[in-house]
Each structure stands twice: as C-alpha cells, then as structure tokens.
A tleap script that builds the chain and sets N, CA, C and O, in Angstrom:
source leaprc.protein.ff14SB
mol = sequence {
  NMET ALA TYR PRO ALA SER ARG VAL THR ALA
  ARG ASP GLU GLU THR PRO SER LEU ASP PRO
  ALA GLU ILE GLU ARG ALA TYR ARG ARG GLU
  ARG ALA ARG ARG ARG ALA ARG VAL ALA HIE
  ARG GLU TYR ALA ARG ASN SER ASN ALA ARG
  PHE TRP VAL VAL LEU ALA VAL LEU SER LEU
  MET THR VAL LEU ILE ALA LEU VAL ALA PHE
  HIE GLN ILE GLN GLN THR PHE GLY CILE
}
set mol.1.N position { 5.395 -217.916 76.086 }
set mol.1.CA position { 4.392 -217.369 75.370 }
set mol.1.C position { 4.937 -216.299 74.351 }
set mol.1.O position { 5.712 -215.418 74.723 }
set mol.2.N position { 4.540 -216.402 73.168 }
set mol.2.CA position { 5.047 -215.247 72.169 }
set mol.2.C position { 4.215 -214.113 72.106 }
set mol.2.O position { 2.997 -214.290 72.092 }
set mol.3.N position { 4.762 -212.782 72.059 }
set mol.3.CA position { 3.934 -211.913 71.679 }
set mol.3.C position { 3.691 -211.556 70.412 }
set mol.3.O position { 4.572 -211.797 69.587 }
set mol.4.N position { 2.647 -211.011 70.049 }
set mol.4.CA position { 2.482 -210.577 69.040 }
set mol.4.C position { 3.239 -209.174 68.335 }
set mol.4.O position { 3.487 -208.156 68.981 }
set mol.5.N position { 3.534 -209.355 66.921 }
set mol.5.CA position { 4.558 -208.256 66.750 }
set mol.5.C position { 3.698 -206.955 66.515 }
set mol.5.O position { 2.593 -206.775 66.001 }
set mol.6.N position { 4.443 -206.286 66.973 }
set mol.6.CA position { 3.702 -205.048 67.428 }
set mol.6.C position { 4.008 -203.891 65.795 }
set mol.6.O position { 5.018 -203.746 65.106 }
set mol.7.N position { 2.731 -203.321 65.708 }
set mol.7.CA position { 2.428 -202.539 64.529 }
set mol.7.C position { 3.166 -201.140 64.619 }
set mol.7.O position { 3.351 -200.596 65.708 }
set mol.8.N position { 3.637 -200.506 63.245 }
set mol.8.CA position { 3.645 -199.318 63.307 }
set mol.8.C position { 2.440 -198.597 63.154 }
set mol.8.O position { 1.797 -198.944 62.164 }
set mol.9.N position { 1.872 -197.575 63.929 }
set mol.9.CA position { 0.598 -197.039 63.549 }
set mol.9.C position { 0.909 -195.580 63.237 }
set mol.9.O position { 1.783 -195.041 63.917 }
set mol.10.N position { 0.209 -194.785 62.157 }
set mol.10.CA position { 0.543 -193.384 61.707 }
set mol.10.C position { -0.142 -192.835 62.916 }
set mol.10.O position { -1.067 -193.381 63.516 }
set mol.11.N position { 0.326 -191.882 63.156 }
set mol.11.CA position { -0.238 -190.637 64.075 }
set mol.11.C position { -1.802 -190.220 63.883 }
set mol.11.O position { -2.241 -189.844 62.797 }
set mol.12.N position { -2.360 -190.298 64.720 }
set mol.12.CA position { -3.962 -189.701 64.633 }
set mol.12.C position { -3.775 -188.646 64.573 }
set mol.12.O position { -2.768 -188.053 64.959 }
set mol.13.N position { -5.225 -187.978 63.804 }
set mol.13.CA position { -4.948 -186.621 63.554 }
set mol.13.C position { -5.438 -185.882 65.059 }
set mol.13.O position { -5.039 -184.735 65.259 }
set mol.14.N position { -6.102 -186.398 65.862 }
set mol.14.CA position { -6.466 -185.751 67.231 }
set mol.14.C position { -4.887 -185.647 67.982 }
set mol.14.O position { -4.665 -184.688 68.720 }
set mol.15.N position { -3.975 -186.541 67.776 }
set mol.15.CA position { -2.717 -186.234 68.687 }
set mol.15.C position { -2.334 -185.057 68.042 }
set mol.15.O position { -2.271 -185.014 66.813 }
set mol.16.N position { -2.040 -183.985 68.833 }
set mol.16.CA position { -1.339 -182.754 68.590 }
set mol.16.C position { 0.501 -183.249 68.138 }
set mol.16.O position { 1.005 -184.246 68.655 }
set mol.17.N position { 1.259 -182.389 67.159 }
set mol.17.CA position { 2.162 -183.044 66.750 }
set mol.17.C position { 3.101 -181.805 67.413 }
set mol.17.O position { 2.502 -180.732 67.490 }
set mol.18.N position { 4.454 -181.813 67.887 }
set mol.18.CA position { 5.394 -181.101 68.647 }
set mol.18.C position { 6.353 -180.247 67.698 }
set mol.18.O position { 7.287 -179.491 67.966 }
set mol.19.N position { 5.812 -180.622 66.557 }
set mol.19.CA position { 6.680 -180.010 65.565 }
set mol.19.C position { 6.305 -178.353 64.927 }
set mol.19.O position { 5.335 -178.195 64.185 }
set mol.20.N position { 7.200 -177.202 65.327 }
set mol.20.CA position { 6.723 -176.285 65.380 }
set mol.20.C position { 5.946 -175.742 63.731 }
set mol.20.O position { 4.996 -174.996 63.494 }
set mol.21.N position { 6.739 -176.408 62.969 }
set mol.21.CA position { 6.485 -176.247 61.564 }
set mol.21.C position { 5.011 -177.110 60.881 }
set mol.21.O position { 4.558 -176.956 59.747 }
set mol.22.N position { 4.525 -177.949 61.875 }
set mol.22.CA position { 3.146 -178.737 61.586 }
set mol.22.C position { 1.969 -178.209 62.616 }
set mol.22.O position { 0.811 -178.627 62.634 }
set mol.23.N position { 2.543 -177.179 63.482 }
set mol.23.CA position { 1.845 -176.341 64.215 }
set mol.23.C position { 1.521 -175.182 63.430 }
set mol.23.O position { 0.332 -174.864 63.437 }
set mol.24.N position { 2.378 -174.425 62.699 }
set mol.24.CA position { 1.946 -173.388 61.850 }
set mol.24.C position { 1.373 -173.706 60.666 }
set mol.24.O position { 0.726 -172.818 60.111 }
set mol.25.N position { 1.483 -175.046 60.017 }
set mol.25.CA position { 0.420 -175.409 59.112 }
set mol.25.C position { -0.727 -175.600 59.781 }
set mol.25.O position { -1.485 -174.645 59.609 }
set mol.26.N position { -1.037 -176.189 60.268 }
set mol.26.CA position { -2.268 -176.492 61.006 }
set mol.26.C position { -3.098 -175.244 61.271 }
set mol.26.O position { -4.317 -175.213 61.102 }
set mol.27.N position { -2.213 -173.997 61.784 }
set mol.27.CA position { -2.811 -172.770 62.447 }
set mol.27.C position { -3.358 -172.158 61.019 }
set mol.27.O position { -4.498 -171.700 61.096 }
set mol.28.N position { -2.676 -172.072 59.625 }
set mol.28.CA position { -2.886 -171.807 58.674 }
set mol.28.C position { -3.993 -172.500 57.781 }
set mol.28.O position { -4.850 -171.875 57.157 }
set mol.29.N position { -3.873 -173.729 57.802 }
set mol.29.CA position { -5.052 -174.495 57.461 }
set mol.29.C position { -6.439 -174.052 57.836 }
set mol.29.O position { -7.386 -173.825 57.082 }
set mol.30.N position { -6.364 -173.957 59.449 }
set mol.30.CA position { -7.786 -173.177 59.955 }
set mol.30.C position { -8.069 -172.148 59.665 }
set mol.30.O position { -9.240 -171.929 59.358 }
set mol.31.N position { -7.080 -171.085 59.648 }
set mol.31.CA position { -7.476 -169.929 58.831 }
set mol.31.C position { -7.920 -169.717 57.754 }
set mol.31.O position { -8.750 -168.821 57.601 }
set mol.32.N position { -7.468 -170.515 56.682 }
set mol.32.CA position { -7.999 -170.821 55.536 }
set mol.32.C position { -9.385 -171.290 55.464 }
set mol.32.O position { -10.242 -170.996 54.631 }
set mol.33.N position { -9.469 -172.158 56.592 }
set mol.33.CA position { -10.842 -172.762 56.280 }
set mol.33.C position { -12.008 -171.659 56.782 }
set mol.33.O position { -13.151 -171.549 56.339 }
set mol.34.N position { -11.407 -170.932 57.772 }
set mol.34.CA position { -12.519 -170.077 58.566 }
set mol.34.C position { -12.767 -168.872 57.350 }
set mol.34.O position { -13.894 -168.421 57.144 }
set mol.35.N position { -11.601 -168.433 56.605 }
set mol.35.CA position { -12.034 -167.551 55.588 }
set mol.35.C position { -12.658 -167.920 54.695 }
set mol.35.O position { -13.384 -167.096 54.139 }
set mol.36.N position { -12.614 -169.532 54.126 }
set mol.36.CA position { -13.928 -169.605 52.992 }
set mol.36.C position { -14.972 -169.808 53.862 }
set mol.36.O position { -15.946 -169.157 53.484 }
set mol.37.N position { -15.202 -170.479 54.940 }
set mol.37.CA position { -16.644 -170.134 55.523 }
set mol.37.C position { -17.251 -168.930 55.702 }
set mol.37.O position { -18.465 -168.767 55.828 }
set mol.38.N position { -16.205 -167.873 55.716 }
set mol.38.CA position { -16.836 -166.864 55.830 }
set mol.38.C position { -17.115 -166.093 54.402 }
set mol.38.O position { -18.004 -165.244 54.331 }
set mol.39.N position { -16.443 -166.382 53.469 }
set mol.39.CA position { -16.454 -165.774 52.018 }
set mol.39.C position { -17.425 -166.347 51.406 }
set mol.39.O position { -17.961 -165.688 50.515 }
set mol.40.N position { -18.017 -167.926 51.731 }
set mol.40.CA position { -19.332 -168.257 51.179 }
set mol.40.C position { -20.295 -168.105 51.919 }
set mol.40.O position { -21.307 -168.599 51.422 }
set mol.41.N position { -20.495 -167.536 53.122 }
set mol.41.CA position { -21.238 -166.926 53.690 }
set mol.41.C position { -22.025 -165.889 53.281 }
set mol.41.O position { -23.251 -165.841 53.174 }
set mol.42.N position { -20.776 -164.654 52.957 }
set mol.42.CA position { -21.186 -163.389 52.139 }
set mol.42.C position { -21.533 -163.673 50.990 }
set mol.42.O position { -22.540 -163.038 50.678 }
set mol.43.N position { -21.007 -164.627 49.859 }
set mol.43.CA position { -21.441 -165.143 48.863 }
set mol.43.C position { -22.770 -165.329 48.874 }
set mol.43.O position { -23.391 -164.724 48.000 }
set mol.44.N position { -23.332 -165.949 49.566 }
set mol.44.CA position { -24.801 -166.476 49.882 }
set mol.44.C position { -25.821 -165.228 49.921 }
set mol.44.O position { -26.869 -165.073 49.294 }
set mol.45.N position { -25.065 -164.230 51.033 }
set mol.45.CA position { -25.529 -163.309 51.463 }
set mol.45.C position { -26.023 -162.382 50.123 }
set mol.45.O position { -27.179 -162.017 49.910 }
set mol.46.N position { -25.099 -162.164 49.471 }
set mol.46.CA position { -24.847 -161.103 48.245 }
set mol.46.C position { -25.780 -161.766 47.368 }
set mol.46.O position { -26.692 -161.071 46.919 }
set mol.47.N position { -25.705 -163.336 46.945 }
set mol.47.CA position { -26.597 -163.730 46.001 }
set mol.47.C position { -28.038 -163.314 46.196 }
set mol.47.O position { -28.810 -163.368 45.238 }
set mol.48.N position { -28.383 -162.961 47.213 }
set mol.48.CA position { -29.941 -162.572 47.379 }
set mol.48.C position { -30.395 -161.438 46.865 }
set mol.48.O position { -31.444 -161.318 46.234 }
set mol.49.N position { -29.317 -160.254 47.224 }
set mol.49.CA position { -29.185 -159.345 46.546 }
set mol.49.C position { -29.321 -158.731 45.159 }
set mol.49.O position { -29.875 -157.738 44.689 }
set mol.50.N position { -28.336 -160.075 44.550 }
set mol.50.CA position { -28.128 -159.858 43.385 }
set mol.50.C position { -29.246 -160.045 42.584 }
set mol.50.O position { -29.553 -159.294 41.658 }
set mol.51.N position { -30.085 -161.402 43.050 }
set mol.51.CA position { -31.046 -162.086 42.354 }
set mol.51.C position { -32.291 -160.661 42.219 }
set mol.51.O position { -32.785 -160.312 41.146 }
set mol.52.N position { -32.589 -160.035 43.531 }
set mol.52.CA position { -33.619 -159.070 43.266 }
set mol.52.C position { -33.136 -157.853 42.620 }
set mol.52.O position { -34.086 -157.156 42.263 }
set mol.53.N position { -32.133 -157.409 42.376 }
set mol.53.CA position { -31.456 -156.396 41.977 }
set mol.53.C position { -31.582 -156.981 40.021 }
set mol.53.O position { -32.271 -156.350 39.219 }
set mol.54.N position { -31.094 -157.738 39.785 }
set mol.54.CA position { -31.221 -158.387 38.365 }
set mol.54.C position { -32.974 -158.672 38.137 }
set mol.54.O position { -33.252 -158.769 36.942 }
set mol.55.N position { -33.801 -158.773 38.786 }
set mol.55.CA position { -35.299 -158.937 38.858 }
set mol.55.C position { -35.625 -157.538 38.763 }
set mol.55.O position { -36.208 -157.215 37.728 }
set mol.56.N position { -35.382 -156.628 39.608 }
set mol.56.CA position { -35.834 -155.320 39.066 }
set mol.56.C position { -35.586 -154.831 37.727 }
set mol.56.O position { -36.437 -154.270 37.036 }
set mol.57.N position { -34.004 -155.138 37.276 }
set mol.57.CA position { -33.611 -154.487 36.013 }
set mol.57.C position { -34.504 -155.092 34.748 }
set mol.57.O position { -34.950 -154.444 33.802 }
set mol.58.N position { -34.643 -156.546 35.004 }
set mol.58.CA position { -35.443 -156.931 33.767 }
set mol.58.C position { -36.838 -156.535 33.838 }
set mol.58.O position { -37.579 -156.612 32.858 }
set mol.59.N position { -37.239 -156.082 35.058 }
set mol.59.CA position { -38.808 -155.916 35.231 }
set mol.59.C position { -38.814 -154.345 34.296 }
set mol.59.O position { -39.548 -154.156 33.327 }
set mol.60.N position { -37.866 -153.367 34.825 }
set mol.60.CA position { -38.024 -152.089 34.200 }
set mol.60.C position { -37.605 -152.433 32.705 }
set mol.60.O position { -38.287 -151.726 31.963 }
set mol.61.N position { -36.761 -153.231 31.992 }
set mol.61.CA position { -36.679 -153.200 30.645 }
set mol.61.C position { -37.978 -153.710 30.085 }
set mol.61.O position { -38.371 -153.190 29.041 }
set mol.62.N position { -38.784 -154.777 30.712 }
set mol.62.CA position { -39.791 -155.275 30.221 }
set mol.62.C position { -40.992 -153.871 30.058 }
set mol.62.O position { -41.622 -153.639 29.026 }
set mol.63.N position { -41.072 -153.182 31.165 }
set mol.63.CA position { -42.191 -152.237 31.330 }
set mol.63.C position { -41.650 -151.323 30.026 }
set mol.63.O position { -42.379 -151.347 29.035 }
set mol.64.N position { -40.478 -150.555 29.961 }
set mol.64.CA position { -39.925 -149.877 29.083 }
set mol.64.C position { -40.322 -150.076 27.357 }
set mol.64.O position { -40.638 -149.256 26.495 }
set mol.65.N position { -40.106 -151.817 27.329 }
set mol.65.CA position { -40.284 -152.049 26.132 }
set mol.65.C position { -41.551 -152.200 25.634 }
set mol.65.O position { -41.744 -152.222 24.418 }
set mol.66.N position { -42.892 -152.363 26.845 }
set mol.66.CA position { -43.942 -152.329 26.233 }
set mol.66.C position { -44.504 -150.845 26.263 }
set mol.66.O position { -45.336 -150.682 25.371 }
set mol.67.N position { -44.325 -149.934 26.890 }
set mol.67.CA position { -44.149 -148.668 27.107 }
set mol.67.C position { -44.327 -148.260 25.441 }
set mol.67.O position { -45.370 -147.875 24.913 }
set mol.68.N position { -42.858 -148.484 24.708 }
set mol.68.CA position { -42.450 -148.326 23.501 }
set mol.68.C position { -43.149 -148.682 22.654 }
set mol.68.O position { -43.454 -147.890 21.763 }
set mol.69.N position { -43.603 -149.917 22.656 }
set mol.69.CA position { -44.381 -150.801 21.570 }
set mol.69.C position { -45.436 -150.110 21.863 }
set mol.69.O position { -45.579 -149.254 20.991 }
set mol.70.N position { -46.465 -150.031 22.860 }
set mol.70.CA position { -47.705 -149.349 22.744 }
set mol.70.C position { -47.577 -147.772 22.098 }
set mol.70.O position { -48.452 -147.278 21.387 }
set mol.71.N position { -46.621 -147.250 22.393 }
set mol.71.CA position { -46.446 -145.784 21.551 }
set mol.71.C position { -46.186 -145.746 20.271 }
set mol.71.O position { -46.219 -144.717 19.597 }
set mol.72.N position { -45.924 -146.811 19.877 }
set mol.72.CA position { -45.626 -147.021 18.274 }
set mol.72.C position { -46.765 -147.783 17.908 }
set mol.72.O position { -47.146 -147.538 16.763 }
set mol.73.N position { -47.436 -148.645 18.537 }
set mol.73.CA position { -48.964 -148.588 18.015 }
set mol.73.C position { -49.911 -147.867 17.676 }
set mol.73.O position { -50.705 -148.052 16.753 }
set mol.74.N position { -49.838 -146.706 18.688 }
set mol.74.CA position { -50.753 -145.519 18.941 }
set mol.74.C position { -50.371 -144.755 17.601 }
set mol.74.O position { -51.207 -144.195 16.892 }
set mol.75.N position { -49.002 -144.798 17.336 }
set mol.75.CA position { -48.473 -143.643 16.131 }
set mol.75.C position { -48.976 -144.390 14.867 }
set mol.75.O position { -49.334 -143.760 13.871 }
set mol.76.N position { -49.002 -145.990 14.935 }
set mol.76.CA position { -49.479 -146.211 13.590 }
set mol.76.C position { -50.611 -146.197 13.218 }
set mol.76.O position { -50.975 -145.773 12.121 }
set mol.77.N position { -51.419 -146.721 14.199 }
set mol.77.CA position { -52.944 -146.629 14.034 }
set mol.77.C position { -53.781 -145.585 14.448 }
set mol.77.O position { -54.978 -145.551 14.161 }
set mol.78.N position { -53.235 -144.776 15.076 }
set mol.78.CA position { -54.057 -143.471 15.128 }
set mol.78.C position { -54.900 -143.466 16.098 }
set mol.78.O position { -55.830 -142.659 16.104 }
set mol.79.N position { -54.718 -144.355 17.070 }
set mol.79.CA position { -55.441 -144.652 18.225 }
set mol.79.C position { -55.859 -143.618 19.618 }
set mol.79.O position { -56.514 -144.077 20.553 }
savepdb mol mol.pdb
quit
C-alpha cells in the first residue's frame, strides 16, 4: 500500500519558535501593539476635551462679535 506524499507545512503562528531573534521580534511586535492601543485610547480621551475647548472658544467668539455688533448699532442709530 502506498502512503500519500507528506506535504511540507508552514509553521503555525501558534507554535512557538525557538529562535531567540524571532522571540525578540515577537516581544517588540507585542510591545508596539500595546503602545499603539494606549496611544489610541489617549487620543480618543483627549479628543473629547479638544471638542469642548473648541466649542467654548467658538461660543466666546460668537458672543464677542455679537456684543461688538450691538455696540456699533447703538452708536450708529443712537439707541
């Protein structure tokens, strides 16, 4: 009886490598992924604060422009 030809399979991602350089690269990759997650979380948290700061600045500018316009209308028409 003939046996089927054995196929060369690529190493699975789940099987650990014994190569020290490969282990170091895996550590670096995981650290980079962790740093990216933390940076993204921090960026999202800061975006909320940036939104409220920009909204406050725009509101303040709108109020100031309205006051200046009202003052000019009072001076022009003597109200």
